[in-house]
C-alpha positions as CSV (number, residue, x, y, z in Angstrom):
1,M,-58.8,3.1,-25.8
2,Y,-57.2,-0.3,-25.2
3,S,-54.7,0.3,-28.1
4,R,-53.7,3.7,-26.6
5,Q,-53.2,2.2,-23.2
6,L,-50.9,-0.5,-24.7
7,G,-48.9,2.1,-26.5
8,T,-48.5,4.2,-23.4
9,G,-47.4,1.1,-21.5
10,A,-44.8,0.2,-24.1
11,T,-43.6,3.8,-24.1
12,C,-43.2,3.6,-20.3
13,R,-41.3,0.4,-20.5
14,R,-39.0,1.9,-23.1
15,C,-38.4,4.9,-20.9
16,T,-37.7,2.6,-17.9
17,L,-35.2,0.7,-20.0
18,I,-33.5,3.9,-21.1
19,V,-33.2,5.1,-17.5
20,L,-31.9,1.8,-16.2
21,S,-29.4,1.6,-19.0
22,A,-28.2,5.1,-18.1
23,I,-27.9,4.2,-14.4
24,L,-26.0,1.0,-15.3
25,G,-23.7,2.9,-17.6
26,W,-23.0,5.5,-14.9
27,I,-22.2,2.7,-12.4
28,L,-19.9,0.9,-14.8
29,C,-18.2,4.2,-15.6
30,A,-17.7,5.0,-12.0
31,C,-16.3,1.6,-11.2
32,A,-13.9,1.9,-14.2
33,N,-12.5,5.1,-12.8
34,T,-12.0,3.9,-9.2
35,P,-8.9,1.9,-8.3
36,T,-9.3,-1.3,-6.4
37,Y,-8.0,-0.7,-2.9
38,V,-7.9,-3.6,-0.5
39,V,-6.5,-3.3,3.0
40,L,-5.6,-6.8,4.1
41,S,-4.7,-5.8,7.7
42,G,-5.0,-2.8,9.9
43,G,-6.5,0.5,9.0
44,G,-9.7,2.1,10.2
45,S,-13.3,1.9,9.3
46,D,-12.8,4.4,6.4
47,S,-10.4,2.0,4.7
48,P,-11.9,-0.8,2.5
49,S,-10.9,-4.2,3.8
50,G,-11.1,-7.9,3.1
51,S,-9.7,-10.4,0.6
52,P,-8.9,-9.1,-2.8
53,S,-11.5,-9.8,-5.4
54,S,-8.9,-9.4,-8.1
55,P,-5.1,-9.5,-8.2
56,G,-3.2,-6.4,-7.0
57,E,-1.2,-4.7,-9.7
58,V,0.6,-2.6,-7.1
59,I,1.3,-4.2,-3.7
60,I,2.4,-2.3,-0.6
61,I,3.9,-4.4,2.2
62,G,4.7,-2.9,5.5
63,D,4.3,-3.0,9.3
64,S,2.2,-1.0,11.7
65,S,3.4,2.2,10.1
66,T,1.5,1.2,7.1
67,A,-1.4,-0.4,8.8
68,G,-2.0,2.5,11.2
69,T,-2.6,2.4,14.9
70,K,-4.6,4.1,17.6
71,F,-1.8,6.7,17.8
72,G,-2.2,7.7,14.1
73,G,-2.9,6.7,10.6
74,Q,-6.3,5.2,10.9
75,G,-9.0,5.6,8.3
76,A,-8.7,8.6,6.0
77,A,-5.6,9.7,7.9
78,N,-3.6,6.6,6.8
79,W,-0.8,7.4,4.4
80,A,-1.7,4.6,2.0
81,T,-5.3,5.7,1.9
82,I,-4.3,9.2,1.1
83,V,-2.0,8.0,-1.7
84,V,-4.7,5.8,-3.3
85,N,-7.2,8.6,-3.1
86,R,-4.8,10.9,-4.9
87,L,-4.3,8.3,-7.6
88,A,-8.1,8.1,-8.0
89,D,-8.4,11.9,-8.2
90,E,-6.0,11.7,-11.1
91,G,-8.1,9.0,-12.8
92,N,-5.6,6.3,-12.2
93,V,-7.4,2.9,-12.0
94,T,-4.4,0.8,-11.0
95,S,-5.5,-1.8,-8.4
96,V,-3.6,-1.5,-5.1
97,I,-3.3,-4.0,-2.2
98,V,-2.1,-2.5,1.0
99,D,-0.8,-5.1,3.4
100,G,0.3,-3.7,6.7
101,K,1.0,-6.2,9.5
102,G,1.9,-4.9,12.9
103,G,5.2,-6.1,14.4
104,S,6.4,-7.6,11.1
105,G,9.6,-7.1,9.0
106,Y,11.8,-9.0,6.6
107,L,12.9,-11.2,9.5
108,K,10.6,-10.4,12.4
109,V,7.5,-12.5,12.6
110,G,4.6,-10.1,13.3
111,L,1.5,-10.2,15.4
112,E,-0.3,-12.2,12.7
113,G,2.5,-14.7,12.2
114,T,3.8,-13.1,8.9
115,T,6.9,-11.6,7.6
116,F,7.6,-9.5,4.5
117,V,8.8,-12.6,2.8
118,T,5.6,-14.7,3.5
119,E,3.4,-11.8,2.4
120,T,5.4,-11.4,-0.8
121,D,4.9,-15.1,-1.5
122,R,1.2,-14.8,-0.7
123,L,0.4,-11.7,-2.8
124,V,2.7,-11.4,-5.8
125,D,1.5,-13.0,-9.0
126,S,1.8,-12.5,-12.8
127,D,-0.5,-9.4,-12.7
128,T,1.8,-7.6,-10.3
129,V,3.5,-4.5,-11.9
130,G,5.1,-3.1,-8.8
131,V,5.9,-3.8,-5.1
132,L,6.7,-1.2,-2.5
133,Y,8.1,-2.3,0.9
134,F,8.1,0.1,3.9
135,G,10.2,-0.7,6.9
136,S,11.0,-2.3,9.1
137,S,12.4,-1.1,12.4
138,N,11.1,-4.3,13.9
139,D,14.0,-6.1,12.3
140,V,16.7,-4.0,13.9
141,D,17.6,-6.1,16.9
142,V,16.4,-9.5,15.4
143,A,19.0,-12.2,14.8
144,G,19.2,-13.4,11.2
145,D,20.4,-12.4,7.7
146,V,18.2,-9.6,6.3
147,A,20.1,-9.7,3.0
148,T,18.9,-13.3,2.5
149,A,15.4,-12.3,3.3
150,V,15.6,-9.5,0.8
151,S,17.0,-11.9,-1.8
152,R,14.1,-14.3,-1.2
153,C,11.5,-11.5,-1.8
154,A,13.3,-10.5,-5.0
155,Q,13.4,-14.1,-6.2
156,I,9.6,-14.5,-5.7
157,I,8.9,-11.4,-7.6
158,K,11.2,-12.2,-10.5
159,Q,9.8,-15.7,-10.9
160,R,6.2,-14.6,-11.0
161,S,6.4,-11.2,-12.6
162,P,9.8,-10.6,-14.1
163,N,9.0,-7.1,-15.3
164,A,7.6,-5.9,-12.0
165,R,9.4,-3.0,-10.4
166,V,10.4,-2.9,-6.8
167,I,10.9,0.2,-4.5
168,A,12.1,-0.5,-1.0
169,V,11.7,2.2,1.6
170,G,13.6,1.8,4.8
171,P,12.2,2.5,8.3
172,A,11.3,6.2,9.0
173,W,12.0,5.8,12.8
174,S,9.0,7.7,14.3
175,R,10.6,7.5,17.7
176,A,11.9,10.1,20.1
177,E,15.3,8.6,20.7
178,P,18.2,9.2,18.3
179,Y,19.1,6.7,15.6
180,T,20.9,3.7,17.0
181,P,24.0,2.2,15.4
182,N,22.1,-1.1,14.8
183,L,19.4,0.9,13.0
184,L,21.9,2.6,10.7
185,D,23.7,-0.7,10.0
186,Y,20.3,-2.3,9.2
187,V,19.5,0.4,6.7
188,A,22.9,0.1,5.1
189,T,22.3,-3.6,4.7
190,L,18.9,-3.1,3.1
191,D,20.3,-0.5,0.7
192,D,23.1,-2.9,-0.4
193,A,20.8,-5.9,-0.6
194,W,18.1,-4.3,-2.7
195,G,20.7,-2.6,-4.8
196,A,22.1,-6.0,-5.6
197,E,18.7,-7.0,-6.8
198,G,18.3,-4.0,-9.1
199,A,15.6,-2.4,-7.0
200,T,15.3,1.2,-5.9
201,F,16.0,1.9,-2.3
202,V,14.8,5.0,-0.5
203,D,16.1,6.0,2.9
204,P,13.8,8.2,5.0
205,L,16.6,8.7,7.6
206,S,19.1,10.3,5.2
207,E,16.3,12.2,3.6
208,D,15.1,13.4,7.0
209,W,11.5,12.7,6.4
210,L,10.3,13.5,9.9
211,G,12.8,16.2,10.8
212,D,13.1,16.8,14.5
213,R,10.1,14.4,15.0
214,V,8.2,17.0,17.0
215,G,4.5,16.0,16.7
216,M,5.4,12.9,14.7
217,V,5.7,10.4,17.6
218,G,2.6,8.8,19.1
219,G,1.8,8.6,22.8
220,D,3.6,5.3,23.0
221,G,6.9,6.9,21.8
222,V,7.1,4.5,18.9
223,H,4.3,4.8,16.3
224,P,3.7,7.7,13.9
225,T,0.9,10.2,14.4
226,D,-1.5,11.5,11.8
227,R,0.9,14.3,11.0
228,A,3.7,11.8,10.3
229,H,1.3,9.8,8.1
230,S,0.6,13.0,6.1
231,I,4.3,13.4,5.5
232,Y,4.6,9.7,4.6
233,A,1.8,10.2,2.0
234,D,3.6,13.2,0.4
235,R,6.8,11.2,0.2
236,M,5.2,7.9,-0.9
237,Y,2.8,9.3,-3.5
238,P,5.4,9.8,-6.2
239,L,6.9,6.4,-5.5
240,V,3.6,4.6,-5.8
241,K,2.7,6.6,-8.8
242,Q,5.9,5.4,-10.5
243,L,4.9,1.8,-9.8
244,A,1.3,2.4,-11.1
245,A,2.8,3.8,-14.3
246,Q,4.1,0.3,-15.1
247,R,0.5,-0.8,-15.6
248,P,-0.1,-1.8,-19.2
């Protein structure tokens, strides 16, 4: 009887180990097929947040149009969240860091004391395969040389990850008023500056991303709505996917 009990116990232990091994394997498999997605600023409760536990292979740097606001783009409605979820649905495991800081730009110091340059310096490392910039209309009436700021961003990336690809997206202008001359001059400067660095520049204004902007402008007359974020996601997805394709 004692011998049979011992055999039964050993069998149970083996069964337990098999079950635990299967669960562990499932967990590891699930983790391997889920991209690391860290939102360093902004976003809603549905967006993972905090400091990155591993380097970001693709880094998205933007302003409040990337972070999301109470007028649109929070949580699952945020364009970057939508894009990363689409990548995950396709089995893409590229790690993505989304860094949206309200009020910031290449020149403009944002609400958290940062610019696109300082965030590039903070986040880009040898593991970076691609960087996407979005914006920023916050720079439009700010004194300073935006071309120099662009050049500094490019220098940081080339020094730390020479093969990383850069896609710069200009401001989408989710505002009710018409495009201003200063805005158009700013976009032209961005286009020339990034072109000189060998980067791809995308202009939402000339591509008419938001059309007549009906339903795209938040209650404050400035920030994009959920509907606008949905359009951003559709436009940004192929761009981020191109960067993710650089992953070894």
